[in-house]
N, C-alpha and C positions, 0 to 999 in steps of 0.2 A: 250721622250720629252713631251708627253701629261701629264704624271704623274708629271713632273716638273712644268708645267703650273698649274696643279690642286693644288699642294702643295703650290705654290707661291700665288695663290689666297686665299687659306685657311689661310696661314700665314698673308697675308696682311689684310684680314678680321679680324683675331684674334687681330693683333696689333692695328688696327683702333678701335676695340671695347674696348680694354684695355685703349688706350689713351682717348677715349671718356668718359669711366666710371671714369677714374682718374681725368679728368678735371671737370666732373660733381661733383665728391666728393669734390674736392678742392673748387669749387664755393659754394656748399652747406655749407661747413665748414666756409668759410669766411663770407658768407651772414648771417649764423646763429650766428656767434660770434659777428658780427657787431650789430645785433639786440639785443643780450644779453647786450653788452656794452652800447648801446643806452638806453635800458630800465633801466640799472643800473644808468646811468646819470640822468634819470628822477625820480629815486627813486622807480620804480615799481617792480624791481627785486633785491633780495638780492644776493650778490656775493657768490659763493660756496667757500668752504674752500680752494680748489685748486687755484682758482682765487685770493683769498686773500693772499695765500702764495706766489704766483708768483709776485703779485704787491708789497707786502711788501719786498720781496727779491730784487726786482728791485730798490725800493726806498732806501734800505739799501746800495746796491752797489753804487748807484748814490751819496748818502751822503758821503760815504767813499772816493769816487773819488774827490768830491768837497773839502773835508777836506785835502786831499793830495795836492791839488793845493794851 
């Protein structure tokens, strides 16, 4: 019984740590991407090739959807 309590505490601590680190990583990613987009709006930062590709692909899909309407 004591080993079960010990392992349940260990697992609970492990999952709490994983969840905390995951939420922290998501927050850092969202906060960082917001700053990059904000700086790009102000003209301080040039978009990377990946961002340009994603944006142009999104605009292309949007324009084809509008043409179909």
